[in-house]
ZAMARGU-4260 file (C-alpha; in steps of 0.2 Angstrom, whole numbers, plus 5000, padded with zeros to 4 digits):
<rodrens>
0) 4882/4789/5171 | 4901/4787/5168 | 4911/4793/5182 | 4927/4803/5181 | 4937/4788/5188
5) 4930/4777/5174 | 4935/4790/5161 | 4953/4792/5168 | 4955/4773/5168 | 4950/4772/5150
10) 4962/4785/5145 | 4976/4776/5154 | 4973/4760/5144 | 4984/4757/5128 | 4976/4760/5111
15) 4969/4744/5104 | 4977/4742/5086 | 4972/4731/5071 | 4987/4727/5061 | 4986/4726/5042
20) 4999/4719/5030 | 4996/4717/5011 | 5008/4707/5001 | 5010/4709/4982 | 5015/4691/4979
25) 5013/4676/4990 | 5002/4673/5005 | 5003/4683/5021 | 5010/4673/5036 | 5011/4677/5055
30) 5030/4681/5053 | 5025/4696/5042 | 5017/4704/5057 | 5031/4702/5070 | 5041/4718/5066
35) 5025/4728/5065 | 5019/4721/5081 | 5035/4726/5089 | 5033/4744/5082 | 5015/4745/5088
40) 5020/4739/5106 | 5035/4751/5106 | 5023/4766/5103 | 5012/4760/5118 | 4998/4751/5108
45) 4991/4734/5111 | 4988/4723/5096 | 4971/4715/5096 | 4971/4706/5079 | 4980/4705/5063
50) 4973/4705/5045 | 4983/4699/5029 | 4979/4704/5011 | 4986/4699/4995 | 4984/4709/4979
55) 4994/4711/4963 | 4993/4730/4965 | 4987/4742/4978 | 4969/4748/4976 | 4969/4766/4971
60) 4955/4772/4983 | 4958/4761/4999 | 4975/4752/4996 | 4968/4736/5002 | 4952/4735/4991
65) 4934/4737/4996 | 4930/4720/5002 | 4946/4719/5013 | 4941/4736/5020 | 4924/4730/5026
70) 4933/4715/5034 | 4944/4727/5043 | 4929/4738/5048 | 4921/4722/5056 | 4937/4718/5065
75) 4938/4736/5072 | 4920/4735/5078 | 4922/4717/5085 | 4937/4722/5095 | 4933/4740/5099
80) 4949/4745/5091 | 4955/4763/5092 | 4967/4762/5077 | 4972/4753/5061 | 4990/4752/5057
85) 4995/4748/5039 | 5012/4740/5037 | 5015/4748/5020 | 5015/4767/5015 | 4998/4773/5010
90) 4993/4790/5001 | 4983/4803/5010 | 4968/4799/4999 | 4969/4780/5003 | 4971/4785/5022
95) 4955/4796/5021 | 4944/4784/5012 | 4949/4769/5023 | 4945/4780/5039 | 4928/4783/5032
100) 4925/4764/5030 | 4933/4758/5046 | 4927/4772/5057 | 4943/4775/5066 | 4960/4782/5064
105) 4972/4774/5051 | 4990/4777/5050 | 5004/4768/5040 | 5021/4762/5045 | 5030/4779/5042
110) 5018/4788/5053 | 5021/4774/5067 | 5040/4776/5066 | 5039/4795/5067 | 5028/4793/5082
115) 5040/4781/5091 | 5055/4793/5087 | 5044/4807/5095 | 5042/4796/5110 | 5060/4792/5112
120) 5068/4809/5108 | 5077/4816/5124 | 5090/4829/5118 | 5086/4846/5111 | 5093/4841/5094
125) 5083/4825/5094 | 5067/4834/5097 | 5070/4846/5083 | 5075/4832/5071 | 5059/4823/5075
130) 5048/4838/5073 | 5056/4842/5057 | 5053/4825/5050 | 5035/4825/5056 | 5031/4842/5048
135) 5038/4836/5032 | 5027/4821/5032 | 5012/4831/5037 | 5015/4844/5023 | 5011/4830/5011
140) 4994/4825/5020 | 4986/4842/5023 | 4972/4837/5011 | 4966/4825/5024 | 4960/4838/5036
145) 4956/4854/5027 | 4947/4850/5010 | 4930/4854/5018 | 4934/4872/5023 | 4929/4887/5012
150) 4940/4902/5008 | 4943/4914/5022 | 4935/4931/5022 | 4942/4947/5028 | 4933/4963/5036
155) 4927/4979/5027 | 4940/4984/5014 | 4948/4967/5015 | 4936/4956/5006 | 4942/4946/4991
160) 4946/4929/4986 | 4959/4927/5000 | 4968/4911/5003 | 4961/4894/5007 | 4964/4887/5025
165) 4974/4873/5016 | 4986/4886/5008 | 4987/4895/5025 | 4992/4879/5034 | 5005/4875/5020
170) 5012/4892/5022 | 5013/4891/5041 | 5021/4873/5040 | 5034/4880/5027 | 5039/4894/5039
175) 5041/4882/5054 | 5051/4869/5043 | 5063/4883/5038 | 5064/4889/5056 | 5068/4871/5061
180) 5081/4869/5047 | 5090/4885/5053 | 5091/4879/5071 | 5097/4862/5066 | 5110/4869/5055
185) 5117/4878/5070 | 5117/4862/5080 | 5125/4853/5065 | 5139/4866/5065 | 5142/4863/5083
190) 5143/4844/5080 | 5154/4847/5066 | 5166/4857/5077 | 5167/4843/5089 | 5171/4831/5075
195) 5185/4843/5068 | 5192/4843/5086 | 5193/4825/5087 | 5200/4824/5069 | 5214/4836/5074
200) 5218/4826/5089 | 5218/4811/5078 | 5207/4800/5089 | 5199/4786/5079 | 5180/4785/5080
205) 5171/4768/5080 | 5153/4769/5077 | 5141/4755/5081 | 5128/4753/5068 | 5114/4740/5064
210) 5096/4735/5063 | 5085/4741/5077 | 5084/4730/5093 | 5100/4721/5088 | 5108/4724/5105
215) 5119/4739/5100 | 5117/4749/5116 | 5119/4733/5127 | 5135/4730/5118 | 5140/4748/5120
220) 5137/4748/5138 | 5147/4732/5140 | 5162/4738/5131 | 5164/4755/5139 | 5156/4751/5156
225) 5142/4764/5153 | 5124/4764/5158 | 5115/4770/5143 | 5096/4766/5142 | 5093/4749/5133
230) 5078/4738/5132 | 5071/4724/5122 | 5061/4735/5111 | 5063/4744/5094 | 5071/4761/5094
235) 5076/4761/5112 | 5091/4772/5107 | 5088/4788/5097 | 5101/4800/5103 | 5119/4796/5099
240) 5131/4793/5114 | 5150/4793/5114 | 5162/4786/5126 | 5181/4783/5126 | 5186/4765/5124
245) 5203/4758/5129 | 5209/4744/5117 | 5223/4732/5121 | 5238/4734/5111 | 5232/4750/5103
250) 5226/4764/5115 | 5211/4775/5116 | 5197/4777/5103 | 5180/4785/5103 | 5165/4773/5103
255) 5148/4780/5096 | 5131/4772/5099 | 5119/4777/5086 | 5101/4775/5081 | 5095/4758/5074
260) 5090/4756/5056 | 5074/4747/5050 | 5065/4742/5034 | 5056/4756/5027 | 5065/4770/5037
265) 5056/4786/5031 | 5066/4796/5019 | 5061/4812/5029 | 5068/4805/5045 | 5085/4801/5037
270) 5085/4819/5030 | 5080/4826/5047 | 5093/4816/5056 | 5107/4820/5043 | 5118/4829/5056
275) 5117/4814/5068 | 5120/4801/5055 | 5135/4811/5049 | 5143/4804/5065 | 5142/4787/5056
280) 5148/4793/5039 | 5164/4801/5047 | 5169/4786/5058 | 5185/4777/5055 | 5178/4760/5058
285) 5160/4753/5059 | 5154/4739/5070 | 5140/4731/5060 | 5129/4723/5074 | 5116/4710/5069
290) 5105/4699/5080 | 5112/4681/5079 | 5095/4674/5085 | 5085/4681/5070 | 5082/4670/5056
295) 5081/4685/5044 | 5097/4693/5049 | 5103/4693/5031 | 5088/4703/5026 | 5090/4715/5040
300) 5109/4718/5035 | 5103/4722/5017 | 5092/4736/5024 | 5107/4743/5034 | 5117/4743/5018
305) 5103/4754/5010 | 5104/4767/5024 | 5123/4767/5024 | 5123/4770/5005 | 5111/4784/5007
310) 5122/4793/5020 | 5138/4789/5010 | 5145/4777/5023 | 5146/4761/5013 | 5164/4762/5010
315) 5170/4763/5028 | 5179/4748/5035 | 5168/4737/5045 | 5169/4723/5058 | 5154/4711/5057
320) 5147/4707/5074 | 5133/4694/5078 | 5126/4698/5095 | 5115/4688/5106 | 5124/4671/5103
325) 5117/4666/5120 | 5100/4666/5112 | 5105/4658/5096 | 5114/4644/5105 | 5130/4646/5094
330) 5148/4647/5100 | 5155/4664/5103 | 5171/4669/5094 | 5177/4672/5076 | 5166/4664/5063
335) 5176/4657/5048 | 5192/4667/5050 | 5197/4662/5032 | 5186/4676/5026 | 5198/4689/5033
340) 5190/4706/5034 | 5173/4698/5030 | 5173/4686/5044 | 5161/4689/5058 | 5163/4688/5077
345) 5149/4681/5088 | 5147/4689/5105 | 5134/4690/5119 | 5132/4708/5126 | 5122/4700/5140
350) 5134/4687/5146 | 5150/4695/5140 | 5155/4680/5129 | 5167/4684/5114 | 5170/4702/5120
355) 5188/4700/5123 | 5190/4693/5105 | 5180/4708/5098 | 5191/4720/5108 | 5207/4712/5101
360) 5200/4712/5083 | 5196/4731/5085 | 5214/4734/5090 | 5221/4724/5076 | 5210/4732/5063
365) 5214/4750/5069 | 5233/4745/5070 | 5232/4741/5051 | 5232/4760/5049 | 5248/4762/5057
370) 5263/4768/5046 | 5282/4768/5048 | 5288/4785/5052 | 5306/4792/5055 | 5310/4806/5067
375) 5327/4814/5070 | 5328/4822/5087 | 5342/4833/5094 | 5352/4826/5109 | 5343/4838/5120
380) 5326/4831/5117 | 5327/4816/5129 | 5310/4820/5137 | 5302/4820/5120 | 5311/4803/5116
385) 5304/4796/5132 | 5286/4802/5127 | 5288/4794/5110 | 5293/4777/5118 | 5278/4779/5129
390) 5266/4782/5115 | 5272/4771/5101 | 5280/4755/5096 | 5298/4760/5092 | 5305/4748/5078
395) 5323/4755/5078 | 5334/4769/5084 | 5351/4775/5078 | 5362/4788/5085 | 5371/4799/5073
400) 5389/4806/5075 | 5382/4822/5080 | 5372/4814/5094 | 5355/4815/5085 | 5343/4802/5088
405) 5336/4794/5073 | 5320/4785/5078 | 5309/4774/5067 | 5291/4771/5074 | 5275/4763/5069
410) 5261/4775/5072 | 5243/4777/5067 | 5236/4795/5064 | 5229/4796/5081 | 5247/4793/5089
415) 5255/4805/5076 | 5243/4818/5082 | 5248/4815/5100 | 5266/4817/5096 | 5264/4833/5086
420) 5254/4840/5101 | 5269/4839/5112 | 5275/4856/5117 | 5293/4851/5113 | 5289/4844/5096
425) 5294/4853/5080 | 5288/4848/5062 | 5306/4848/5056 | 5309/4833/5067 | 5300/4822/5054
430) 5312/4814/5042 | 5300/4804/5032 | 5284/4794/5033 | 5293/4777/5029 | 5306/4765/5036
435) 5324/4770/5039 | 5335/4767/5024 | 5343/4750/5022 | 5360/4758/5021 | 5360/4771/5035
440) 5371/4787/5033 | 5389/4786/5037 | 5387/4798/5051 | 5378/4784/5061 | 5390/4778/5074
445) 5379/4768/5086 | 5363/4757/5085 | 5351/4756/5100 | 5335/4747/5103 | 5334/4749/5122
450) 5320/4758/5131 | 5324/4775/5138 | 5329/4776/5155
</rodrens>
């Protein structure tokens, strides 16, 4: 007889998973299972074996074909597996038929990613977004659980055709989805208000984006001296984090750490996380982080491009960062500076190599947004003049015959916002957004470039 202790120890064991990858062209190699293995382990599973298949087109009934399905069933039986994970998306019918043959649960890559997101969600908004994505995915697969049920019957006076259990579940799911969408829209409005406040204050936002497990959170922690959770696993970060970052020669910016992207990221998940991903699409600059030690880094970056295009962030200026250069064995610093904006910077968030170069490049790229502006201040505004000198780089200052101070500065939108927020500032002080004319007015009697006392 099995004791309660034996049952408890069995429940504590990770689920034993069989991985299946089917290729439509070319043979399947071990590298094809690397990412799926990482996903399975991130979800708390233990991979017991991997099975590859090659077909010109998926089999309509079981996706992998009857012969391969029997091979999977034998592997499940031999390894006492609890779960089969298919690397590609499969239909509800294929999932149901495959389960009948292998005699255990079958999920696809989409379902696995949703499960990991549910495991990682910590904030209220993150949990709502994950539940919405899961329900949207479940609503397309109700046939799997309810096709065997008859129509419901009411009591006396209520008998009739009624509605099927499937229709009831669809109705309940639809109501829950609408409720979640309503709650998320309110959370999205709050997030939008915070973005608008940052926009009014003209504080630039830099978002770290890239493939999952590229070391984005480690880089974030190193740059802003934070302690956000980071680990060598897929989707260690789910909820976005923002911190203030001081850049040399520039000033303050807001640095945002975001969820990683991955090949085959479920569309329902992108839609559910729309308000979170808007933090990326509203950023002034993107840090595109890739794992320098990965041989398929280029392919991963193309997947990042696909997601950025879907959320409308592909046109935002970027700095390309190759992280983990300590693992790749390559030297830290700028890679091929002749490429200009397209050049990459190799860094190591683990050792700190190349981070000074990255901070300097960040300040330079944001400073490119600075524009020449001219202010004319009354002689009585000495305190405001000192404030302008403290905030900006003053290119030139002229004193008119009336004693007014004509000041030319180079300022980015963030600094302009700080000047305009000063209680002594008046919009009439702006002369123009451009350099002082070559021939200054005849009323100018003195030129000064000294710092204020």
